[in-house]
Structures are given as structure tokens and as C-alpha cells.
C-alpha positions in Angstrom: -2.8 10.5 -8.4 -1.5 13.5 -6.7 0.9 12.1 -4.1 1.9 14.8 -1.8 1.1 18.5 -2.0 2.7 21.5 -2.9 3.5 23.0 0.0 5.7 20.0 0.6 7.5 20.8 -2.7 8.1 24.1 -1.1 9.6 22.0 1.5 12.0 20.1 -0.3 13.4 23.0 -2.7 14.0 25.2 0.8 16.2 21.7 2.5 18.1 22.0 -1.0 18.7 25.8 -1.1 19.7 26.0 2.7 22.2 23.0 1.9 22.8 25.2 -1.2 23.9 27.7 0.7 26.3 26.7 3.8 27.7 24.1 1.0 28.9 20.4 1.2 32.1 19.9 -0.3 34.9 16.9 0.4 37.9 18.0 1.8 40.6 17.1 -0.4 43.4 15.7 1.4 47.1 17.9 1.4 50.7 16.0 1.7 53.5 17.6 3.6 54.7 19.9 0.6 51.6 21.0 0.3 50.8 19.0 -3.1 47.1 16.7 -3.5 46.9 13.4 -2.2 44.8 11.8 -4.9 43.2 13.0 -8.2 39.7 14.9 -6.8 37.3 14.0 -9.3 34.8 17.5 -9.9 31.2 16.8 -8.7 28.9 17.2 -11.4 27.3 20.5 -11.7 23.8 19.3 -11.5 20.4 21.7 -11.0 18.9 19.4 -8.1 16.3 21.5 -6.8 15.1 21.3 -11.2 16.0 17.8 -11.2 13.8 17.0 -8.5 11.2 19.0 -9.2 10.8 17.6 -12.7 11.1 13.7 -11.6 9.2 14.4 -8.5 5.2 12.7 -9.8 6.7 9.8 -10.3 9.5 9.7 -7.4 6.6 10.0 -5.2 4.4 7.5 -6.9 7.6 4.5 -6.3 7.8 5.5 -2.4 4.1 5.5 -2.2 3.5 1.9 -4.2 7.0 0.7 -1.2 5.8 1.7 1.5 1.4 2.1 1.2 1.2 5.1 3.7 0.8 8.7 2.1 1.8 10.4 5.2 5.4 9.0 5.3 6.3 9.8 1.1 7.2 13.2 2.3 9.3 12.4 4.5 11.5 10.4 2.3 11.3 13.0 -0.6 13.1 15.1 2.3 15.7 12.7 2.8 15.9 12.0 -0.9 16.6 16.0 -1.3 19.3 16.5 1.7 21.0 13.0 0.0 21.1 13.9 -3.7 23.1 16.8 -2.4 25.1 15.3 -0.4 25.5 12.4 -2.6 27.7 9.8 0.0 28.0 8.0 -3.3 28.5 10.9 -6.1 26.6 10.5 -9.9 28.9 10.1 -12.2 26.7 10.3 -15.6 24.7 13.3 -15.8 22.2 11.8 -18.1 22.0 8.6 -15.4 19.7 11.2 -12.9 16.4 9.5 -12.9 17.6 5.8 -12.4 19.8 7.2 -9.7 17.1 9.0 -7.9 15.3 6.0 -8.3 17.8 3.6 -6.6 18.1 6.4 -3.9 14.7 6.5 -3.3 14.2 2.6 -2.4 17.5 2.9 -0.5 15.9 5.4 1.6 12.4 3.7 2.2 14.5 0.6 3.2 16.7 2.9 5.7 12.6 4.0 6.6 11.3 0.6 7.3 14.4 -0.3 9.6 13.6 2.7 11.5 10.3 2.3 12.1 10.4 -1.3 12.5 8.4 -2.0 9.2 8.6 -5.9 9.3 5.1 -6.7 9.4 4.8 -4.8 5.9 3.4 -8.4 4.5 0.9 -9.1 7.0 -2.4 -9.3 6.6 -3.7 -6.1 8.3 -0.6 -4.3 6.5 -1.9 -5.6 2.8 -5.2 -4.3 3.9 -4.3 -0.5 4.5 -1.6 -0.4 1.9 -3.0 0.6 -0.8 -5.8 2.9 0.8 -6.5 5.8 -1.2 -7.9 9.6 -0.4 -11.3 9.1 -0.7 -11.4 13.2 -1.1 -13.7 13.5 -4.5 -11.5 16.2 -6.2 -9.1 13.3 -6.3 -10.7 10.5 -8.4 -9.6 7.1 -6.9 -6.4 6.1 -9.3 -8.8 2.1 -9.1 -12.0 3.9 -11.3 -10.8 3.0 -14.7 -10.0 -0.7 -13.3 -13.1 -1.6 -12.0 -17.0 -0.9 -10.8 -17.3 1.1 -7.2 -17.9 -2.2 -5.6 -15.5 -4.1 -6.5 -12.3 -1.5 -5.8 -12.1 -2.6 -2.5 -11.3 -6.5 -3.4 -8.8 -5.2 -6.4 -6.7 -2.6 -3.6 -6.7 -6.1 -1.3 -5.3 -8.1 -4.2 -2.5 -5.5 -5.1 -2.0 -5.1 -1.2 -0.8 -8.8 -1.6 1.7 -7.9 -4.6 5.4 -7.4 -4.0 7.0 -4.1 -3.5 8.4 -4.4 -7.2 5.4 -5.5 -8.9 3.1 -3.1 -7.2 5.7 -0.2 -8.6 5.8 -1.1 -11.9 2.3 -1.9 -12.6 1.7 1.3 -10.8 4.3 3.3 -13.4 3.0 1.5 -16.5 -1.2 1.4 -16.1 -1.6 4.6 -13.4 1.5 7.2 -14.6 1.0 5.8 -18.0 4.3 5.1 -19.4 5.8 2.8 -22.1 8.4 0.1 -21.5 11.2 2.5 -23.1 10.3 5.5 -20.9 10.3 2.8 -17.4 13.7 1.6 -18.7 15.2 4.2 -19.1 13.9 5.8 -15.3 14.2 2.5 -13.2 17.8 1.4 -15.5 17.1 -1.4 -16.3 16.4 -3.1 -20.0 13.8 -3.4 -22.7 13.3 -7.2 -21.8 13.4 -6.6 -18.3 10.3 -4.4 -18.2 8.8 -7.1 -20.3 9.6 -9.9 -17.9 8.6 -7.8 -14.6 5.1 -6.4 -16.0 4.6 -9.9 -17.4 4.9 -11.5 -13.9 3.1 -8.5 -12.7 0.8 -8.9 -14.4 -0.1 -12.8 -13.8 0.3 -12.3 -10.0 -2.5 -9.9 -9.9 -4.8 -12.2 -12.4 -4.5 -14.8 -9.7 -4.9 -12.4 -6.9 -8.2 -11.4 -8.8 -9.0 -15.2 -9.4 -8.9 -15.4 -5.0 -10.8 -12.1 -4.2 -13.4 -13.7 -7.0 -13.3 -10.2 -8.7 -12.7 -12.4 -12.2 -12.8 -16.2 -13.3 -10.2 -19.1 -13.8 -9.5 -19.1 -17.2 
């Protein structure tokens, strides 16, 4: 599934280039003798344009799993691009870019929801539309592999009642086709935590599918 467009990615890149041109450096406080008060921490030299391009697809999946609104994913990714360069909470380990970006996306989603007053995300109407997929024939429905066409709406409704955490880990496992190791690495959690979260998510999804009468109770 492709969430967003090439045009959207170009917007993110242009934001990064503009921020790089202007510069966003932290000022260093000097004392009366001209010395430096406190030892400045040298920022990591990370090519954020390249890193965001490399992680763009799965980060959009996370944003979509948590918001359920395709049209807002682009806005979230633009905010993530700006926040990545500004680094209000600086990245201290260049090997942890993926989990750092994951947390950044989650934070931007929360900020967006507060701004838009999205407390209704768990009600029945929102659950019905939360996982509405693009019906474009050129973009196959990501759930078509799961059940026949006549049951897809029931599956969407079942998934719509899951928590955001359950939805995102199921999407990474079964839509992005990630293995346990990669999920753990990119989300910054342990392998056992991935196993536990997936087990609970599958169990809850099965319960919801039983409610929708997609499958029978065992």
C-alpha cells in the first residue's frame, strides 16, 4: 500500500532543504570573559532528507494506523520533517534513527489530535471510517489477501475497534511483511515485547472477527 504521493515527498524534501539553508543552530552562552558556559554538545551529522526518504513508507503506515485518515498523513510527515531537523529532543545515537523517528511520528499524531479535538476516535462512527482504504483499482485493497470481497467491510469494522497500538503492529507485520526482528529494531522495543504485542493484537482481532461473524468461535 502506498500512503501519500511523490508530490508529498517532494514537499517534505523542500522543507528540509529550506531549514538547512536557514540554519537551526543552538546558541552557545558565553560568560563575561568570553568563555563558554557549559560544554556544548556537537549535533550528530545526519542527512535527514536521506533518512526520512529511507523510512518514509513505514512511518506513513504508522501515522495512518493511528489516525485512519489518509489526507492527514501528509501533514503529519511534514511536521515530522521539521521536527527532525530542529531536534527539540536531540538524537544522541545515530544507530537509533528508526525508533527515534517512530517516537516522533507518535508525538506528532498526538499533537495533531489535540489540535483537532479528535477525542471521538473510539466511537462507532469513527471506527467505521477509520480504516477506509483507497478504492482505486490501480491500488489493490491491502485486506484483499485476508478475506473475499464481500467480507472486507466486516474486517475493516473489526480492525477499526482495535487500539492504535494493536493496529500499527498488525499493519507492520502483515502489510509491510516485517519480521519480528525488524519490528523490534524500528520501534525500539525488545523481541519479546513484539511477540507479546502481536499475540494480544491477533487475539483481539480474532475476537472482533467473531463478533462480526467473519469467523466462528472456537
